C-alpha positions as CSV (number, residue, x, y, z in Angstrom):
1,X,23.9,17.4,-28.6
2,X,21.8,16.8,-25.5
3,X,18.6,16.8,-27.5
4,X,20.0,14.3,-30.0
5,X,21.0,12.0,-27.3
6,X,17.5,12.3,-25.7
7,X,15.8,11.5,-29.0
8,X,18.1,8.5,-29.6
9,X,17.4,7.1,-26.2
10,X,13.6,7.6,-26.6
11,X,13.7,5.6,-29.9
12,X,15.7,2.7,-28.3
13,X,13.4,2.4,-25.4
14,X,9.6,1.9,-25.5
15,X,7.9,5.1,-24.6
16,X,6.4,3.9,-21.3
17,X,9.7,2.3,-20.2
18,X,11.6,5.5,-21.2
19,X,9.3,7.6,-19.1
20,X,9.9,5.3,-16.1
21,X,13.6,6.0,-16.3
22,X,12.9,9.7,-16.3
23,X,10.7,9.3,-13.3
24,X,13.3,7.3,-11.4
25,X,16.0,9.8,-12.1
26,X,13.9,12.7,-10.8
27,X,12.6,11.0,-7.6
28,X,15.5,11.7,-5.2
29,X,15.9,15.3,-6.2
30,X,12.2,15.9,-6.1
31,X,11.7,14.5,-2.6
32,X,14.6,16.3,-0.9
33,X,12.6,19.3,-0.2
34,X,9.8,17.4,1.6
35,X,9.3,15.7,5.0
36,X,8.3,12.3,3.8
37,X,7.2,9.9,1.0
38,X,3.9,8.2,1.8
39,X,3.7,4.5,1.0
40,X,0.0,4.1,1.9
41,X,-2.7,6.6,1.0
42,X,-6.4,6.2,0.1
43,X,-7.9,9.0,-2.0
44,X,-11.4,7.7,-1.4
45,X,-13.3,6.3,1.5
46,X,-15.9,3.4,1.9
47,X,-18.5,5.4,-0.1
48,X,-15.9,6.3,-2.8
49,X,-15.9,10.0,-1.8
50,X,-12.8,12.1,-1.2
51,X,-10.8,15.1,-2.4
52,X,-9.9,15.5,-6.0
53,X,-6.4,14.6,-6.9
54,X,-5.5,18.3,-7.3
55,X,-7.0,19.1,-4.0
56,X,-4.8,16.4,-2.5
57,X,-1.8,17.8,-4.3
58,X,-2.4,21.0,-2.4
59,X,-2.5,19.0,0.9
60,X,0.9,17.4,0.0
61,X,2.4,20.9,-0.6
62,X,5.7,21.2,1.3
63,X,5.2,17.9,3.1
64,X,4.8,14.8,1.0
65,X,7.2,14.3,-1.9
66,X,5.8,11.1,-3.5
67,X,2.6,9.1,-2.6
68,X,1.4,5.6,-3.3
69,X,-2.2,6.5,-4.1
70,X,-5.3,4.3,-4.3
71,X,-8.9,4.3,-3.4
72,X,-10.8,2.0,-1.1
73,X,-11.4,-1.4,-2.7
74,X,-14.8,-1.5,-1.1
75,X,-18.1,0.2,-1.4
76,X,-20.4,0.2,1.6
77,X,-23.9,-1.0,0.5
78,X,-26.7,1.4,1.4
79,X,-29.7,-0.8,2.1
80,X,-32.9,1.2,2.6
81,X,-34.4,-1.8,4.4
82,X,-31.6,-1.7,7.0
83,X,-30.5,2.0,7.1
84,X,-33.5,3.9,5.9
85,X,-32.8,7.5,5.0
86,X,-29.5,7.6,6.8
87,X,-26.7,6.7,4.3
88,X,-23.8,4.8,6.0
89,X,-20.5,6.5,5.4
90,X,-18.2,4.0,7.2
91,X,-18.1,0.2,7.3
92,X,-19.0,0.2,11.1
93,X,-22.0,2.4,10.5
94,X,-24.2,-0.3,9.0
95,X,-25.0,-4.0,9.1
96,X,-25.1,-4.0,5.3
97,X,-22.3,-5.7,3.5
98,X,-19.3,-4.3,1.6
99,X,-18.7,-5.1,-2.0
100,X,-15.6,-4.8,-4.3
101,X,-15.8,-1.6,-6.3
102,X,-13.9,-2.3,-9.5
103,X,-14.5,1.1,-11.1
104,X,-12.1,2.7,-8.6
105,X,-9.1,1.6,-10.7
106,X,-10.3,3.4,-13.8
107,X,-11.2,6.4,-11.6
108,X,-7.7,6.6,-10.1
109,X,-6.1,6.1,-13.5
110,X,-8.1,8.9,-15.1
111,X,-7.3,11.3,-12.3
112,X,-3.6,10.5,-12.6
113,X,-3.7,11.0,-16.4
114,X,-5.3,14.4,-15.9
115,X,-2.1,15.7,-14.3
116,X,1.1,17.1,-15.8
117,X,4.1,14.8,-16.1
118,X,5.8,16.6,-13.2
119,X,2.7,16.0,-11.1
120,X,2.3,12.4,-12.2
121,X,5.9,11.7,-11.1
122,X,4.8,12.3,-7.5
123,X,2.3,9.5,-7.5
124,X,2.5,5.7,-7.7
125,X,-1.1,4.5,-8.3
126,X,-2.1,1.1,-7.1
127,X,-4.7,-1.3,-8.3
128,X,-7.3,-2.3,-5.7
129,X,-10.7,-3.1,-7.4
130,X,-10.6,-6.9,-7.4
131,X,-11.7,-9.8,-5.2
132,X,-8.7,-11.7,-4.0
133,X,-10.7,-14.9,-3.7
134,X,-11.7,-14.8,-7.4
135,X,-9.6,-16.9,-9.7
136,X,-10.2,-14.2,-12.4
137,X,-8.7,-11.4,-10.2
138,X,-5.3,-11.8,-11.8
139,X,-6.9,-11.3,-15.2
140,X,-8.6,-8.1,-14.0
141,X,-5.2,-6.8,-12.9
142,X,-3.6,-7.6,-16.2
143,X,-6.4,-5.8,-18.1
144,X,-6.0,-2.7,-16.0
145,X,-2.3,-2.6,-16.8
146,X,-3.0,-3.0,-20.5
147,X,-5.8,-0.5,-20.5
148,X,-3.9,2.2,-18.6
149,X,-0.2,1.6,-19.5
150,X,2.3,3.9,-17.8
151,X,0.1,4.4,-14.8
152,X,0.2,1.8,-12.1
153,X,3.1,0.7,-9.9
154,X,1.5,-2.0,-7.8
155,X,-1.6,-3.5,-6.2
156,X,-3.1,-2.8,-2.9
157,X,-3.9,-2.2,-0.3
158,X,-4.8,-5.8,-0.8
159,X,-7.0,-6.8,2.2
160,X,-7.2,-10.4,3.3
161,X,-7.9,-10.6,7.0
162,X,-8.9,-7.3,8.6
163,X,-10.7,-7.0,11.9
164,X,-14.4,-6.4,11.1
165,X,-14.0,-5.7,7.4
166,X,-13.4,-9.2,6.1
167,X,-16.5,-10.6,7.7
168,X,-18.6,-7.9,6.0
169,X,-17.5,-8.6,2.5
170,X,-20.3,-9.8,0.2
171,X,-19.7,-13.4,-0.9
172,X,-17.4,-14.2,2.1
173,X,-14.0,-13.3,3.4
174,X,-10.7,-14.0,1.5
175,X,-8.1,-16.4,2.7
176,X,-4.3,-16.5,2.7
177,X,-4.6,-20.1,1.5
178,X,-6.7,-19.4,-1.5
179,X,-5.2,-20.4,-4.9
180,X,-6.7,-17.2,-6.3
181,X,-4.4,-15.2,-4.1
182,X,-1.4,-17.2,-5.3
183,X,-2.4,-16.5,-8.9
184,X,-2.5,-12.8,-8.1
185,X,1.0,-12.8,-6.5
186,X,2.4,-14.9,-9.3
187,X,1.3,-12.3,-11.8
188,X,2.8,-9.6,-9.7
189,X,6.1,-11.4,-9.8
190,X,5.8,-11.7,-13.5
191,X,4.9,-8.0,-14.1
192,X,6.9,-6.4,-11.3
193,X,3.9,-5.0,-9.5
194,X,4.6,-4.1,-5.9
195,X,2.1,-5.6,-3.4
196,X,0.8,-3.8,-0.3
197,X,-0.8,-6.5,1.8
198,X,-3.0,-6.0,4.8
199,X,-3.4,-9.0,6.9
200,X,-3.9,-8.7,10.6
201,X,-1.7,-11.1,12.5
202,X,-4.5,-12.3,14.7
203,X,-8.3,-12.2,15.2
204,X,-9.9,-9.2,17.0
205,X,-9.6,-9.2,20.8
206,X,-7.4,-12.3,20.6
207,X,-5.6,-11.5,23.8
208,X,-8.8,-11.6,25.7
209,X,-9.8,-15.1,24.6
210,X,-6.6,-17.0,23.9
211,X,-4.0,-18.4,26.3
212,X,-1.0,-16.2,26.7
213,X,1.8,-17.3,24.4
214,X,-0.5,-18.8,21.8
215,X,0.8,-18.1,18.3
216,X,-1.2,-15.5,16.4
217,X,-3.7,-17.4,14.3
218,X,-2.6,-16.1,10.9
219,X,1.2,-16.1,11.4
220,X,1.9,-19.6,10.0
221,X,-0.4,-19.0,7.0
222,X,1.2,-15.6,6.4
223,X,4.8,-17.0,6.5
224,X,3.8,-19.8,4.2
225,X,2.4,-17.2,1.7
226,X,5.6,-15.2,1.8
227,X,7.6,-18.4,1.2
228,X,5.5,-19.4,-1.7
229,X,6.2,-16.1,-3.5
230,X,9.9,-15.3,-3.2
231,X,9.9,-13.3,-6.4
232,X,7.0,-11.0,-5.4
233,X,7.9,-7.7,-3.7
234,X,5.6,-7.3,-0.7
235,X,5.0,-4.6,1.8
236,X,3.2,-6.0,4.8
237,X,1.0,-3.2,6.1
238,X,1.0,-2.1,9.7
239,X,3.3,-5.1,10.7
240,X,0.0,-7.0,11.1
241,X,-1.5,-4.7,13.8
242,X,-5.0,-3.3,13.8
243,X,-7.5,-1.3,15.7
244,X,-8.4,-4.2,17.9
245,X,-5.3,-6.3,17.1
246,X,-2.7,-4.8,19.4
247,X,0.9,-6.0,19.6
248,X,1.5,-9.1,21.8
249,X,4.4,-9.3,24.1
250,X,6.4,-11.0,21.4
251,X,5.2,-9.0,18.4
252,X,8.5,-7.3,17.8
253,X,10.2,-10.7,18.0
254,X,7.8,-12.0,15.3
255,X,8.6,-9.1,13.0
256,X,12.3,-9.5,13.7
257,X,12.2,-13.2,12.8
258,X,10.5,-12.4,9.5
259,X,12.9,-9.7,8.6
260,X,15.9,-11.8,9.6
261,X,14.9,-14.8,7.6
262,X,16.8,-14.9,4.3
263,X,13.7,-16.6,2.7
264,X,11.8,-13.3,3.3
265,X,14.2,-10.8,1.8
266,X,11.3,-9.7,-0.6
267,X,9.1,-8.7,2.4
268,X,9.1,-5.2,3.8
269,X,6.8,-3.7,6.4
270,X,5.1,-0.3,6.7
271,X,4.2,1.5,9.9
272,X,1.3,3.3,8.3
273,X,-2.0,4.2,10.1
274,X,-2.6,6.2,13.2
275,X,-3.8,3.0,14.9
276,X,-0.3,1.6,14.4
277,X,1.3,4.8,15.5
278,X,-0.6,4.8,18.8
279,X,1.0,1.5,19.8
280,X,4.5,2.5,18.7
281,X,4.6,5.8,20.5
282,X,2.6,4.7,23.5
283,X,5.5,5.2,25.9
284,X,9.2,5.8,26.0
285,X,9.7,2.1,26.4
286,X,7.7,1.2,23.3
287,X,9.5,3.8,21.3
288,X,12.8,2.4,22.4
289,X,11.8,-1.1,21.5
290,X,10.6,-0.1,18.0
291,X,13.7,2.0,17.5
292,X,15.9,-1.0,18.3
293,X,14.0,-3.1,15.7
294,X,14.0,-0.4,13.0
295,X,17.7,0.3,13.5
296,X,18.5,-3.4,12.9
297,X,16.6,-3.3,9.6
298,X,16.8,0.3,8.4
299,X,16.1,-0.7,4.8
300,X,13.0,-2.7,5.5
301,X,10.6,-0.2,7.0
302,X,8.4,2.5,5.2
303,X,6.3,5.3,6.5
304,X,2.8,5.6,5.3
305,X,-0.1,7.8,6.4
306,X,-3.0,5.4,5.7
307,X,-5.3,8.4,5.7
308,X,-8.5,8.0,3.7
309,X,-10.2,10.9,2.0
310,X,-8.7,13.7,4.2
311,X,-10.6,17.0,4.2
312,X,-7.5,19.1,4.8
313,X,-3.8,19.1,5.3
314,X,-4.0,18.8,9.1
315,X,-6.0,15.6,8.8
316,X,-3.5,14.3,6.2
317,X,-0.5,14.9,8.4
318,X,-2.0,13.4,11.6
319,X,-0.1,10.1,11.4
320,X,3.2,11.6,10.4
321,X,3.0,14.1,13.3
322,X,2.1,11.3,15.8
323,X,5.5,9.7,14.9
324,X,7.5,12.8,15.8
325,X,8.9,11.1,18.9
326,X,10.0,8.2,16.7
327,X,11.7,10.4,14.1
328,X,13.6,12.1,16.9
329,X,14.7,8.8,18.4
330,X,16.0,7.2,15.2
331,X,19.4,8.1,13.8
332,X,19.1,10.7,11.1
333,X,20.2,8.2,8.4
334,X,17.6,5.6,9.5
335,X,14.9,8.2,9.7
336,X,15.8,9.3,6.1
337,X,15.5,5.7,4.9
338,X,12.2,5.1,6.5
339,X,10.7,8.4,5.4
340,X,12.2,8.6,1.9
341,X,14.8,6.2,0.6
342,X,13.1,2.8,1.1
343,X,10.0,4.1,-0.8
344,X,12.1,5.3,-3.7
345,X,14.0,2.1,-4.0
346,X,10.9,-0.2,-4.0
347,X,8.6,2.0,-6.1
348,X,11.3,3.0,-8.6
349,X,12.1,-0.7,-9.2
350,X,8.4,-1.4,-9.6
351,X,7.9,1.4,-12.1
352,X,10.8,0.1,-14.2
353,X,9.7,-3.5,-14.2
354,X,6.0,-2.7,-14.8
355,X,6.7,-0.4,-17.7
356,X,9.0,-3.0,-19.2
357,X,6.2,-5.6,-18.9
358,X,3.6,-3.3,-20.4
359,X,5.9,-2.6,-23.4
360,X,6.3,-6.3,-23.9
361,X,2.5,-7.0,-23.5
362,X,0.5,-4.3,-25.3
363,X,-3.2,-4.5,-25.3
364,X,-4.8,-6.0,-28.4
365,X,-8.2,-4.5,-27.6
366,X,-7.3,-1.2,-29.3
367,X,-5.7,-2.7,-32.4
C-alpha cells in the first residue's frame, strides 16, 4: 500500500518537485544528531582550489548536518609581469585583479550530482559565478537552473561592497544601486532562490576617518535595496561587518531597526565568519549585547562557518568553536533555532519553490 501511494504521488508531482518534498521531510530528522547547520560555506578559495566534496563530507561527520555550499565567485589573476614565479593564493597576495569565475557553478553542480541522494540532501548548492553589475547576470542564473535542475537552492555569497575585494574586481566594483542587481533579485523572487548577500555596512577603517555618529555609508542604499525587493528572501551576511569594518557603537541598534521593521520581514542575518565572531565574543559585555539582540529575534539569525577550502575538520570547525560562549549564553531554544531551525525553514522553502519553478520552466536546449 505504501509503495502504491508513493508511486501515485510521484506521478502527480514533477520529479524535481517531488524530490524536494522528500528532502524537506528528511531534514529535521537528519540534523538532530549534529551540532549545527552551516548557512555559509565555500568549497573553493580564490584560486578555485579546495577539498573534494567527499573530503568535505568527512569533515562534516558528526558535526554539520546540512550545509549551504558554494565556491568563490572570484579567481585571482596570476600575472607573471606582476608576481613572477610566485603564484598568488589569496586576494591580498597580489596587485593583480580578481575576475568572476563562471565555471564554478558547473563545478559545484557536478560535484553535487556525483553524490548519493542521501548525501545530496545534506547540501544546498548556491550559484555564485556571475557579475552582479552585468544586466545579463539574471540570464546566467536562469540558464544554470535550467541546465542543472534539482541542484541549486539560492545564489551567493553575492558580493557587492567588501573591504578590499570590490576594488580589485576587473571591470570595476558592483553597486547596490545598479539596475542589474535589481534584475537579479527580481528573478530570485520569481524563482524562489534564496539570496546570501555580502555588503559591508561601511568603508574600510571608517571609524578612523569619519566623525563619530556618522551614518555608515552603505546603510541607506542597503535599506533601499531591501525595500525594493520585498518578495526576495535575503540573508545579509555577517550583519555587515568585516575584517576592517568593525561594529560601531550603534551597530546593534542598526541591525535591530532592520529586523524590527515590518517592511524587512524577508531579511535575515547570518553571524558567519571568524572575523564576525571575534567581535561578538570579544568580551562578556559584547556577548551579553548580542544575546539580547538575538533573543529578541530568535527566528532571524543563522549560524554559518564562512570557511573557505578547509584542509581538515579542525579548520572547518574554527568559527563554530569560537562561538561556544554565545551558545552557552543563549537559551537552549534560541540556540537551536540559530544553529538548526532557521536554516531548515529558509532553505526548505527555497528548495520547494525553486523545484516548482524548474518544473514549470524546463530547458529547451536539450529538446
